[in-house]
N, C-alpha and C positions, 0 to 999 in steps of 0.2 A: 357841697356834697350833700345827697341824698341821706336821709337818717334812714338807716335801714334795722328792722326786726333781727330776731337772732336768725342766724341760716343754720339749716340741718346740713350737715355735711356726712358723706359717705362715698368715700372712694376707695374702688378697687385696688390694693397693692400686692403683687407677687408673695413679697416675703411673709407679712405680719398678715395678711388676708384683705383688710382693711382698714381703715382708719374712719371714724366714726363718733361725732359727739357734735356741739353746739357751737356756734361762733357768733358773736356780735360784731362786726366791723366795727372800728370808730373811724372817725376821718383820717387820719395818718394810714390806716391800713387801707381804707377804700382807695386811698390817694395809690400807695404801693401795689395794690393789687388790680390797678388799672395799668400802671407801668410793666408789671409782670404779663397782665393778659395781652398787652402790646406786643410784647417780644413773643410770646407763645403764638399768636394768630398770624404772625407775618412770618414764620419759620416753616420748617417741614414737619415739626411737631405735629400739628395739626390739620396739614396739607396733604391730600390725598398724594403719593408719592410713588408715580408707577416706572417701569422698567424704561419708558421711553422718555422720563424726566430729567434724567442725568445722573450724574456719580453720586453712588453710594458713598466714596470719600467726603461729598461735599455734604451729605446727609447728615454723617458722622460729625463733622465741624460744625454744622448748622445746631444740632441737638447739644454737642460739646458746649458752644457759648452760652446757653441757658446756664451753666456754674456760674461764669463771670458776672453777667448780667443780674442774677438772683442775688448772688453775695451781695454786688454794689448797692441792689435795692434794699437788702437788710440792714448794711451799715447805713446807707442815706438816712433810713428811717428809724434805727435803734434798737435799744430793747425793748420797746413799748409795744413794737408789733410782734414778740414772741411772748409777750405776759397773758396769758386766760384774765377776762374780766368776768367780775361777777360769780354767777355759776355756770359758765362756760368750761369747756374743758379744752377748747382747741384755739389755736391763734393763727394768724397768716405766716409767723415765722415757723411754728411747728409744721404746718402743713407743707408751706413752700421747702423745707429741709427735707420734710419725708418723700417728696416727691423727688428732689436731688438725688439722695442717698440710697432709697429702697427701689427707683423705678429707673431713673439715667442712669447712675452708677454702674446699676448692674449689666445693663445693654450695652453700655459704652465700654464697660471693662472685659465684656465678651469678645465685641464685634470689632472695635479698635485694633488691638494688637492681630486677631486672625485675618482681616483684610489687608494689613501693615504687612503681614508675611506674605502673603499673596502677592503684592503690588511688588513688592522687592524681587520678584522673578518675572517682570513683564520685560517682554523682549523691545525693542526699539523699532520694530517692524509693525506693532497693532497699536491701535489707540486705545487710550486707557478705558475707554466705555467697551469698545470690544472685548479686551482683556477683563474685565469685571465682569462681563456676561457667560465667559467661560467658567469663573470660579465655581467651585462645587458646592460651594455654601451659599451662593447666589439666593436662590429661591428661601432657602431657611433663613436668611438674613430680611429678606422681605415679610415673611410671616412674624417673627419678633418684630421688626420695625411696625408694624400694624398692630400688634400687640400694646406696644408701647404708647404708640399714637392714640389708642383707643384712651388709655389712661390719662395721659394728657389732654384728650379732648375733654373729659371729665372736669378735670382739673381746671381747664382755660373755661369752660361756663361755670364754675363754682367763683373765680375770678372776676367773670364780668357780673355776676349775681351780687357779689360784696363790691363791686365798682358802682353798683346801682346802673348798668345798663343792660340792655338785652343783648343776647350772645350774636357778636358780630359772624359767627363761623355757624350755618345751619343744618349743613349735612352731615352726617356719622360718615367717619371713614367706611370707604367699602372693601369688602375682602379681596384679596387676589383673584 
């Protein structure tokens, strides 16, 4: 693994404003950061998702899967990746849990039940995608998704830096 200097962290978080501080990833955190990074950049979390790309339900499921993945990575690497080192105030564990609990959880907690309620009224004569497009909250969902993705994009870039690699996702997400 590449020996990294201390990273400066500044991530905008809706509930608390932002988390900021210093983080010096060790080898375990670098490996864990790489695993989390791969999961983030291969999902809807940082990839443009437009109305023609598929179902809203699929985007929610993809984002929800990040909970199990993050939990598994944290269990695999143990408490050492949650402890700040030396004069640093942050750790990968703290950053990852903040993203789950203050970025993903509020988004999913709002949109999953709203969409589920709407899906329950779907007629058998309409396709799921056409039904979703008639949802009164369709465009509001996309705006909230873009806001969440922007935060996850910054998180992915931080994970890439911690893993000692250049970001593999280069383009910021466009607005609708």
